[in-house]
C-alpha positions in Angstrom: -6.1 -11.2 120.2 -7.4 -14.3 117.9 -8.2 -11.7 115.4 -4.6 -10.2 115.1 -3.5 -13.7 115.2 -5.7 -14.5 111.9 -5.2 -11.1 110.3 -1.3 -11.7 110.9 -1.5 -15.4 109.5 -3.6 -13.7 106.3 -1.3 -11.2 105.4 1.5 -13.7 105.8 0.0 -15.7 103.1 -0.4 -13.1 100.8 2.9 -12.1 101.1 4.0 -15.8 100.5 1.9 -15.7 97.5 3.5 -12.4 95.9 7.0 -14.3 96.5 5.6 -17.1 94.7 4.7 -14.9 91.7 8.2 -13.2 92.1 9.9 -16.4 92.1 7.9 -17.5 89.0 9.3 -14.1 87.1 13.2 -15.2 87.6 12.5 -18.6 87.3 10.6 -18.2 83.8 12.5 -19.0 80.4 12.5 -16.5 78.8 12.3 -14.0 81.8 9.1 -11.4 81.8 9.2 -8.3 80.3 10.8 -5.5 82.4 7.9 -3.6 83.0 5.9 -6.3 84.4 8.7 -7.1 87.0 8.5 -3.5 87.9 4.9 -3.8 88.0 5.1 -6.7 90.5 8.0 -5.3 92.7 5.5 -2.3 93.0 2.7 -4.3 94.6 5.4 -5.9 96.7 6.2 -2.7 98.3 2.8 -1.5 98.2 1.8 -4.8 100.2 4.7 -3.4 102.9 3.3 -0.1 102.9 -0.3 -0.9 103.5 -0.1 -3.7 106.0 3.3 -2.8 107.8 3.5 1.0 107.1 7.1 0.7 105.8 7.6 3.2 103.5 10.7 3.0 100.8 12.4 6.2 102.3 12.6 4.2 105.7 16.0 3.6 107.1 17.2 -0.1 107.7 16.8 0.4 111.5 13.1 2.0 111.1 12.2 -1.2 108.6 13.2 -3.3 111.4 11.6 -1.9 114.0 8.2 -2.0 112.0 8.5 -5.4 110.4 10.3 -7.4 113.7 9.8 -10.7 112.2 13.1 -12.4 110.5 11.1 -13.4 107.4 9.6 -10.4 106.3 13.2 -8.5 106.8 14.7 -11.0 104.4 11.7 -10.7 101.8 11.8 -7.0 101.8 16.0 -7.1 101.5 15.4 -9.6 98.5 12.7 -6.7 97.1 15.0 -4.1 97.2 17.8 -6.5 95.6 15.7 -7.5 92.9 14.5 -4.0 92.3 18.3 -2.9 92.1 18.4 -5.3 89.2 15.5 -4.4 87.1 15.3 -0.4 87.1 17.3 1.4 84.5 18.8 3.8 87.0 20.8 2.1 89.8 20.6 3.6 93.5 23.3 2.2 95.7 21.5 3.2 98.9 19.0 0.6 98.6 21.5 -2.0 98.2 23.4 -0.8 101.1 19.7 -0.6 103.2 19.4 -4.7 101.8 22.6 -5.4 103.3 22.1 -3.7 106.4 18.7 -5.8 106.9 20.4 -8.9 105.9 23.6 -8.6 108.2 21.0 -7.8 111.2 19.2 -11.1 110.5 22.5 -12.4 110.4 23.3 -11.4 114.0 20.1 -11.6 115.8 18.7 -14.9 114.1 20.4 -18.0 115.6 19.0 -19.9 112.6 21.4 -20.6 109.6 19.7 -19.8 106.2 21.7 -20.8 102.9 19.3 -18.4 101.1 20.2 -15.6 103.4 23.8 -16.1 102.7 23.0 -16.4 99.0 21.0 -13.3 99.2 24.1 -11.5 100.8 26.5 -12.7 98.4 24.6 -11.4 95.9 24.3 -8.1 97.2 28.0 -7.8 97.7 28.5 -8.8 94.4 26.3 -6.1 93.2 27.6 -3.4 95.3 31.3 -4.5 93.8 30.1 -4.2 90.4 29.0 -0.7 90.7 
């Protein structure tokens, strides 16, 4: 039991480090090259696959069942949104999946999050533009 908690804490810390690096990419002036952004996003997807068995082809319901943690679900939605903005060929289904994840968290979590609201608005704006 203690080992599982330590493993979960370790995985959470690794994910936080990746998201910190991902944030640095978007806060830097000038932005990192697209290839570097794509590489970092790919590593994020690999982390979710390796530690939580989340595949990119999984539906929103499957992702929710695999992750169960609101923070991890929200971060996955953010990765999907960032990927949409980075890739050359845009697939709306990833944005719709991200929107489903955020809407699930909004209904299931009693805690209000400004970042989550901004993420949802960004996703809706991107869907309107497509």
